[in-house]
C-alpha positions as CSV (number, residue, x, y, z in Angstrom):
1,M,-0.7,0.3,-0.3
2,A,3.1,2.3,0.7
3,E,4.1,1.7,-3.2
4,E,0.4,2.8,-4.3
5,S,0.8,5.6,-2.5
6,E,4.5,7.1,-4.0
7,K,3.3,7.5,-7.0
8,E,6.4,9.3,-9.3
9,V,5.0,11.7,-11.3
10,M,5.8,11.5,-15.2
11,F,6.5,13.8,-17.6
12,M,7.4,12.6,-21.3
13,N,7.6,8.7,-20.2
14,R,10.3,10.1,-17.7
15,E,10.2,10.4,-14.1
16,I,10.5,14.2,-13.4
17,S,12.7,12.9,-10.0
18,K,15.4,11.3,-12.2
19,M,15.8,14.1,-15.0
20,P,18.7,16.2,-14.2
21,C,18.7,19.8,-14.1
22,F,14.7,19.8,-13.4
23,R,14.3,20.1,-10.1
24,E,16.9,23.2,-9.5
25,T,15.9,24.8,-13.3
26,F,12.2,25.5,-12.0
27,L,12.8,26.4,-8.3
28,Y,15.0,28.6,-9.5
29,S,12.4,30.0,-12.6
30,I,9.4,30.3,-10.0
31,S,11.6,32.5,-7.2
32,S,13.0,34.4,-9.7
33,G,9.2,34.9,-11.3
34,L,7.7,35.5,-8.4
35,A,10.3,38.1,-6.6
36,V,10.3,39.9,-10.3
37,G,5.9,40.1,-10.4
38,L,6.4,41.5,-6.5
39,I,8.8,43.9,-7.0
40,H,7.6,45.3,-10.2
41,F,4.0,45.1,-8.2
42,M,5.5,47.1,-4.6
43,L,6.6,49.3,-7.2
44,T,4.3,50.4,-9.6
45,S,0.8,48.9,-8.0
46,K,-0.4,47.5,-11.7
47,V,-1.4,44.1,-11.3
48,Q,-1.8,43.3,-15.1
49,R,1.3,44.4,-16.0
50,S,3.2,42.1,-13.1
51,S,1.9,39.4,-13.7
52,H,2.6,39.5,-17.7
53,L,6.3,40.2,-16.3
54,A,5.8,37.8,-13.6
55,F,5.0,34.9,-16.2
56,G,8.1,36.3,-18.7
57,T,10.7,36.1,-16.3
58,Y,9.1,32.7,-15.3
59,G,9.4,31.5,-18.7
60,C,12.5,33.1,-19.7
61,V,14.4,31.8,-16.7
62,T,13.6,28.5,-17.3
63,L,14.6,28.2,-20.6
64,A,17.7,30.2,-19.8
65,Y,18.7,27.7,-16.6
66,W,17.2,24.9,-18.9
67,S,20.1,25.1,-21.5
68,Y,22.9,25.9,-19.4
69,C,22.4,23.3,-16.9
70,R,21.8,20.6,-19.4
71,Y,25.2,22.4,-21.4
72,N,27.5,21.8,-18.1
73,F,25.5,18.0,-17.5
74,S,26.6,17.0,-20.6
75,K,29.7,18.6,-21.0
76,Q,30.0,16.4,-17.1
77,K,28.9,13.1,-18.6
78,F,31.1,13.7,-21.5
79,H,34.8,14.4,-19.5
80,M,33.7,11.4,-17.5
81,S,33.5,8.9,-20.2
82,K,36.5,9.8,-21.6
83,I,38.3,9.5,-17.3
84,Q,36.7,6.3,-17.3
85,S,38.1,5.1,-20.6
86,A,41.5,6.5,-19.6
87,M,41.1,4.4,-15.9
88,K,40.2,0.9,-17.9
89,N,43.2,1.5,-20.6
90,H,45.4,2.2,-17.8
91,A,44.3,-1.0,-15.6
92,L,44.7,-3.3,-19.0
93,Y,48.0,-1.8,-20.2
94,E,49.1,-2.2,-16.3
95,G,52.8,-3.9,-16.2
96,T,52.4,-4.2,-20.2
97,E,55.2,-3.2,-22.6
98,M,52.3,-0.6,-24.0
99,E,52.5,0.9,-20.5
100,K,56.2,1.4,-20.7
101,Q,55.4,3.4,-24.3
102,I,52.6,5.6,-22.9
103,K,55.0,6.7,-20.3
104,K,57.3,7.7,-23.0
105,I,54.9,9.4,-24.5
106,D,53.9,11.6,-21.9
């Protein structure tokens, strides 16, 4: 019964909790949209314009931070795969003639 109550939220056939950058993106975009909307409302007292500005800020921050975060994620993933292959090769070549040749090049 506990499994049924902890049902995961799916978005495009993927669990939201497992998507990289999803949580941070929406936390930053919601808070920045809310802050901009409230500040604009406090300064001008125009409700409709403040809500439009808040929603626009939310959308822009979502797109910008999602792109930035996914770029860094993919770059980090690429570097990690390079490091993993180098570690695998090092373990394979350890104690062989190939290791001596590699050390001569470096």
